[in-house]
N, C-alpha and C positions, 0 to 999 in steps of 0.2 A: 436351936440357935441358927443352924444353917437355914432353916425355913424363914426365920425372922430376917436374916440378911437378904435373902432373895426379895422379900417384900420391900425392904428399905431401898434396895437398888432400883426397883421399878418406880418407887415414888420419886427418887432423885431424877431418873430419866423423864418422868412425867413433868416435873418442874421445868427441866430444860426444854421440853416440848412446848410449854407455854411461851417460852421466850423465843425459841428458834422457829416455831411455826409447824406447817403441815408435814414435812418430810419425815419427822420423827413419828408422827401419828401413823404413817403407813407401815412402819416397822412394828409399831405396837399392834397393829391389826393382824400381822402375820404370827405373832407370838401366841402361845396357848397357855394363859395363866390358869391357875386353879380356881375353883368356885369361890374361894374366899377372896381372891384378888379381883373379881369382876367389877365390884362397885368402884374402886378407885380408877380402874382402867377406863370405864365408861365416862367418868368425869373428865379425864384427860383428853379423850378423843373429841370432845366438843370444844372448839376454841371459845374463849371468853369474849363476849361482845365488848365494843369500845365503851358503851355506856350501859350500866346495869342498874336496875331499880333495886331498892332496899330488899325486896322480897328474895332476890337471887342470893343474897348473902345471909339469909336466915339459916339457923342450924338444923333445919329439917332434914336436908340430905345426909349430913353426918350421922344423924340418929338412925338412918337405915343401913349404915355400913357397919361392918364388924368393929368391935371396940378398939380401943387404945390406939392402934397405928394410924388410922385416918384422923382421929382427933388430934394426935400429936403433930401432924403436918398441916392442919387446917390454917393456922396463922400464916404460913408461907403462901397460901393461895389467896386468902382474903385480903391481904395488903395490896397486891396489884389490882384487884377488882375495885377496891374503894377509890383508888387514885383518880380514875376518869370521871367520877360522878359529877364534879362541878361543870363539866362540858355538856351535860345532858340538856340543860335548859336552853342554851343557845341553839343547839341542833333542832330541838323541838320547835323553836320559834321560826327557824328557817324553813322547816317543812310545812308549817301552817301559818301563813302570813295573817296578820291582823286584818279584819275586813276593811277598815278605813284606809290602810296603806294600799291594799290591793285596788281599792276604788280609785285612788290617786294615780296609780300607774296605768290602769286600763282606760283606753279611750272610750268616750261617751258614744254609744251607738243606739240608733233607733231599732225598733223591733224589725225582724226580717220582713222585707217587702214594703216597709214604710218609707215614704219619701219625706225628707226634711230639708229645711233651709234655715241656717243658723248664723247670726252675726257673731263673729269672733272678736273683732276689734274694729273701731273703738267700742268698748263694751261697758265703760263707766269708770269715772275717777280720773281719767287722763286730762291733761291740759295742753292746749295747742295755741300757738301764736298766729295771728293773721299774717298771711303771706307764706306760711310754711305749708308743707305738703302733708295731707292727711292720708295715711295708708289704711284703706278699708280692706278687711279680710273677712271671708265667710266660708262656711262649709255647706255644700250642696250635695245631699245624698239622695240619689234617685230623681233629682230635679235638674233639667238642662234647658237649653233654649234661651231666648232673650229675657231680660229682666230690667228693672229700674232700681236706682239707689237714690234715696232722698235724704236731705238734711232736715230734721224736724226741730222745732222749738215749741214747747208747750203742746206737743202732739200735732202741730200744724206744720205743713211744708213751707220752708223758707228758701230752699235752693234744691236744684237737681244736680246730684253728683255725677250720675250717669243716666242718660235718657234711654239708652238701649245697650245692654252689655250681656255677653255670654255668661250665664251663671256658672258654667263649669270652669270658668277662668279662676275663680276663687279669690281674686284680689284685684284691686285697682288703686290708683293714686289720684288725689284731687288737691289742687292748690286752693287754700282757703282765701277768699277775697279779702283784700286789705280793709274794705269798708264794712265788713260783716259785723253786726252789732255784737258786743261782748255779752256772754251769758252761757247758760247751760243748754246743751243740744243732745240729740240722739240721732242715730242713723237707722234708716229703715230700708231693708232689701226685700224686693217683691218680684215674683214672677209676673210676666206680662198678662197671663190669664187670671192673676190675683188669687190663685189657689194656694200659693205658698208665700209666706211673709214672716219676717222676724225683725225685731227692733232691739237696739242696745238695751241691756238689762238695766243700766243706770245711766244718768246723764254724764257727759263729759263737758269740759269747759273750753270755750274759745274766747280769747280776748286778752288774757294776761300772757306774760312771757311763758313759754312752754317749760314745764318742769321735767327734767330728765329722770326724776325719781318716781314718775307715775307708775303705779304697780299694775301689771296685767291682771285682769280679772281671773278668778278661779275657773269660771266657765270656759274662757278661751283656752286656758292651759289644758283642762281636762279633755275638751273636744278635739284638740289636736293630738291627743294621746301622749302628751309630754308630762314629765314629772315637774311639779311646780318648782320654780327657781327659788334660790335662797332669798332673793329680793322680794318675791311674792309672798314667801312664808314668814319673813321677818317683819315685826311691827315697824311702822313708819316713824321711828324715833331718831333717825339720822345715824344710827349706829352701823348700818350696813350700806355699802355703795350700791346704787341702783344699776340695773342692767342697761346697756346702751339703748337709746330710743330706736324703735323699729323704723321710724321715718327716715333714718339715715341709710336704709337699704337702697342701693341704686335701683331705679326703675327704668324700664325700656323707654327711650324717648318716644313721646307720642303726643298728639293733639286730638281733642274730641270736642265738637261743637255742643254747647248747651242751648244757645240762642243765637240766631233765630232757629226755631224748629220747622219741620216740614209743613208747608202750606200756611206759614205765617204771612200776614198782610202788613206791609209797611207803607205808610202814606207820605206824600209830599208835605212840605211845611212843618215837618216834625223831626226831632232827633231820635236816633235809635241806638240800641246797645247790642254789640256783639259780646257773647260770653262763651268761654270754653274751659275745658280741663286740659292740663298740661303736665307732662312728665319730662319736659326739657330741663337741661341743667339750669341752676340758679343764674339770674341776671341775663337770661336769654332774651332775644327780641324776635318779633314775628312780623310778617307782612299779611295784610288782610285785603282781599279783593272781592268784588262782585262780578261773577261770571254770568254769561248768558246761559239759558237753560240747557244748552248742549254740554256745559261743563268744561269746554275747552277755549271758548272765545271770551276775552276780557271785555267787560262792559264798562267798569269804572274801578280804578284803584282807590281804596278807602284809606289805608295806612301803609306806608312803605317800611317803617322801622319802629313799631310800637313795642313798649316793654311787655314781656310775657307775664302780665299780672292776672290774666283770666278774664279781663273785661276791657272793652274799648267803646267809647261813645262817639258815634258818627253824627255830625250835624244834619245829615240828610240833604235833600234838594228842595228848592222852592218850586211852585207851579211853573214859574217862568223858565226854570232850568230844565224842566221835564216836559217835553212837547207832546208826548203821546198820552193815552189814557191809562194804560197799565202794561206792565211787562213782567214776564216770569224770569227769575234769576236764581243763581245758586251762590252762596257765600263760600269763599276759599280762604284758608289760613295755612301759612307755611312758615317754617323756621327760616332764619336769616340766611342760612347756608343752603336752603332748598332740600335738605336731607329728609325733612318730614313735611308732608303735605296732606291736608285733610279737607275734603269737600263736603259741604253741608247739603241739606235737602232743598227742594225748590221753595222759594218764597215769592210772593207777589208784591210788586212795588208799583205805586201809581197814585192817582188822585182819589180822594176819599169817595167821590160820587161820580158815576159814569152812567150815561143813558145808552142802552143797547138797542132798543127798538121803541118806536119806529125809526127808520133811516130815510134819507132823502129820496131813495128810489122806491119807497113803499107807497102804494095806493090803497087806502082803506075805504070800503063801501058803506054808505049809509044803511043802517039797520043790521049790519053784521057785527060780530064780536071779534075783538082783536086783543092781543096780549101786549101791554106796555111792559117792557123789561128794563131794569136798571141794576147796577151793582153798587153796593155799599162796601167799599174795600176796607174801611175802618169805621169804628163807631162814629155816628154823626153827633154834632153838638145839640141838635134839636130834632123833633120828629119831621118826617118828610111830607111834602105836599106835591100832588100832581095837578098840573094846570093845562088847559088848552088855550093857545094863543093864536091870533090871526096872522095874516101874512106880514103885518107890520110889528109883530110880536107884542100886541096889546092883548090883555086878558079877555077871553071869551067866556070861560066857565072854569070852576074848580071841579076836577074829576074826583079827587080823593084827598083827604088830609089826615093828620094824626097818625101817619104810618110809622112803623117801628124804626128806632134809631140804630139798632144793632148792626154791626158790619162784619169784620173779619172775613173778607172776600165772600160776602153773602149775596148771591143772586136774589133779586126781588122781582115780582111780577104782579100786574093788576089787570084783570079781565075787564075790558071796556067795550060797551056796545055803542057804536057811532050813532048819535041822534039823527032822526030823519029830517029834522027841521034845519040842519046846517046847509049853507050854500056850498056847492062844489068849489074847490079851489085849494090853495096852499095854506097849510096850518103848521103850527109848532106844538110839540109837547114839551113842557118844562117840568123837571123834577128838581125841587129845591128844599132846603131846610127852612123851618118856620122862622128862624132868625135871619134868613136871607144870607147867611154866611157862605153857603155852598149852593150852586145851581148849575144844571146842565140842560141844554136845549137841543132838540132835533127836529128838523122839518120833515113834512110828508104831505101827501095829497089826499083829499077826501073827494070821492066821486059818487055818482048815482049808483044804485045797486045793479048788478048784472047777474044773469043766471050762471051757475057753475057749469063749466064745460063738460059735456057728456057725448061720447061718440058710440054709435051702435056697433062699431067694429071692434071696440075694446071695452071689456067689462071686468072690473076688479072682483075677485072672489076672496082675496086675502091681502091686507088685513080687513076684517069685518068691521062693521059699525061699532064704535066704542070698545074695540079690542085694546088690550094692554100689552105693549111690548116693552121689556125691561132692558136696561143697559147691561153691558158685560155678557151679552148672549147673542147668538146669530138668529136671524129671522128670515122668513121666506115670503116674497111677494109672489102672488099667483093671479092670473087673469085668463079670461077667455078671449079669443080673437077670431075674426072672420077674414082677416087680411091675408094676402098671399104668403106662402111659406117663406119666401126669401126676404120678407120685410124685416127691417131692424127698428128697434124702439129705444126710448130713453125713459128713466124713472127719476122723479124728483119728490122731495118732501115739501109740501106747501104749508104756509100758515093756515090757521083754522078757517080763514075766509075763503080759501081755495083759489086765491088769485096771486099771492105773493110767494115766490120761491124762497124757501128757508134754506135748504141745502140740496145739492144734487147727489143722488145716490149712484147712478151709473149713466154714462153719456151715450153708450152705443152697445147694444146687446142684441142677439137674435130674438125674434118674436116667438119664443119657445113655449110661453105660457107660465114660466116660473123663473125666479131669480133668487139665488141664495145670497143674502146680505149678511156681512159680518157684524153689523150693528155698531153701537157706540159704546165706548167705555165711559165711566162716570166722569172722568176728567174731560174727555172730548165733548160730551154732551153739555156739561156745565150747569145744569139746573136739576131740581128735584123731579119735576114732571112738566110736560108740555102737551098741548093738543095740536094735532096736525092732520093733513089730508094727503094721501098718496096721489101722484099724478103720473100717468103713462101716456106717451105720445110718440108718434112716428118722428123720425129725424127731421122731416120737413114740416111738422106740425099740421099735417093735413088731417090727422085724426088725433083727438085729445080727449082723455077722460080723467076727471078728478073724482077720486073715491070718497068714501065717508070719513068722518072725523074718527080718530083713534088717539090713544095715549102712548107717549114714550117717556120713560123715566126710570128712577131707581126702584129697586125691589121694595125698599123700606125707607120711609122718611118721616121725620117728626115734625108736626105742624104746631103743636102747643104743648108746653109753654115755650116762650121765646125769652131772649135775654132781657127784654125791657118789661117783662111781666113781674108783678109783685103779688104773691098769694099770701093770705092772712090766716093766722091760727083759727081753727074751728070752722072755716068756710070750705065749701065743696067746689071743686073745679074739674073741668074736662081735660084729661090728657088725650091729645089727638095725634094719630099717626095714620099714614096710608100704606097699605100693603098692595103695591101696584100689581105684583104677580104672586103666584103661590110661592111660599117660602119653604126651605128644606127642613125646617124644624119649628116647633112651637115657639111662641114669643113670650119674653119676660119683660116686666116693667120694673125698673129699679130706681131708688133714690140714692144719690151720691152727695158727698159733702163738697166743700169748695175745692179740696184737693183731689176730687174724683175718686174718693174711697167709699166703698159701699156703706150705706146707713141702714137701708131696709129694702127688702123685695116687696113691692106693692102688689104684684100679680105675676103669675107664671102659668105655663101650660096653655096659653091662649092660642086659638086656632091659627094654623099656618096658611089658611086659604086667603088668596089675595083678590085678583081680578079687579083692580082699581077700587078696592073697597076701603072706605075710611073707617078706622077703628076708634072707639071711644072707651076710655076707662075713667070713671068718676072717682075722684079721690078727695077725702076730707083731710085737711092739713092738721096733724096732731098738735095739741098745745104744748107738748113736751119738747118740740124741736126748738133749738136755739135759733133766734133770728139771724139771718145772714144769707150768703150765697150758697145755692145748692144746684144740682144737676139732675135732670130726668134722663135716664138711659133706657131705650127700647132696643132689644136685641133678640136674635134667635138663639135657641138653647145651644146650638153648635158653634156659636160665635162667628158665623160667616157674615152676618149682616148686623150692623149696629148703628144707631143714631143717638146723639146726645145733644142736650140744650141746657144752658144755664138759666136760672131765674132766681128771684129773691123771695125768701119767706120772712114775714114781718108779724108783729103782734096785731091783734084785731084792730081794724080801723076805727077811730073814734067817731066817724060819721055814719 
């Protein structure tokens, strides 16, 4: 009996230990029970877990313990163990989330080291009203630098939301034009080098009153690493209130020109449209001006207080209102309180057709070749014709006709050899359109041939005959001289005839035998390529030498096709370009669509060697191409040099 009481007391203390916790267990460890008591003591020393599987409550352990006593107390221990069992399932769910829930919470990520550009909004299903602000958001991972944002309809560009924007910015705001045609649209974001691009997953709507219940796409929620909102997860049955429209988020006030773009050509006798993006407050007004090319001097005020609608039509100027041939300007737009001012790129304004050479001080010699130069600032209404007129401006002969109508600040030239049978005297060159709507005339003199000046005291060694000097690079004139060491000289660039000064290079330098010239930039030069002669002379012209003809021009320029060309399905044509100097990388020839998006690479890895060499790639127009406007682009693989030209592809000619 005494032994039985001892066992019962330990069992009671063990039960209390389950309730009170660890301190009682330490006392139990210090006690020295008999061998018959070891089984129940070991059971009490292990605290019961909060959740126990059914196997823990099986009678297997009691069967290993001495009879009677442990079995008698077993119900007292099993009851507390069974109570927490219902909580086991929720805890297991918390420790092991379902795969689809984890995917909703985890942000979408590209593989390590992979650059991505992703449209987040608008991404499909939204509705926006004309005149409202469209908030464009995107995610750029590993992509930075400038990019473009375009508004597409049926996969064709209809508007430019941002012509140049920092892709790391992640968002921008654009006011939807009031006159934009209602329908379904998408947004395309693209890096400037066109390596990375993404478009809205599904179309959104512009035209109807904007619905505040438009649901954000699942893609945009996941890629921002956010849990989908209740509105996004709830069926669109009107039972849940939509989240506020993201367009209500205040944007930093700003203005950004869409049109005119840099190097745009605007002509007299035409109206023109200014277009811009704006994040100014609603009902704002703006002022629009045309500044001179320095960006600080006002040339003409266009609008003093125009509504901030994103566009303004300027009636332009007539020929009578504009006395000069052409001027370079920059557009400026600013808020009515002058707190926000944005300056656009350089544009060219003037008359559609201008004659650049010959000028009244030019004398052209019989039997020599000269360059007639003119500029078509805008597209002409008809092909151009070149004519020679006498002193009374009566026609003598037609030099050329059927010349291209394409303009866009396009310099044109025609190499003409003066006939030997013309009498010396004053003449005129006239360039006009075939419909006589536009004409420009310039006088010059024709004289008998003379020998090109050569002095035995000065001899050019560089540039050599037919050398090619490219723009955007320095060059060196070199010569030999037998003149006294203290003699000073001057250097000029002559027309190809060797008689007419085209531009002065340097007016007074030592007769050292060499002169380092900084060269011309593309803009300063103004043409694709020209032929010239160098002239060196003493300051008093007592010794004069005119060197051999050589070329100055751009590294790379496209000669064909041009904008007035139409190429037909199934026919073969020559794509022509000139590599005036050696290029830094091989050349590729690409076909682009009307929006200048790549369609196909026609050729790549073409030789970079230049030296005034004309390159030809023969191309057969595939029958699978949809008729319409396309572009040919010739560029170096490193993107340093690039030339583009538009043309038309049509079905086979019936003739």
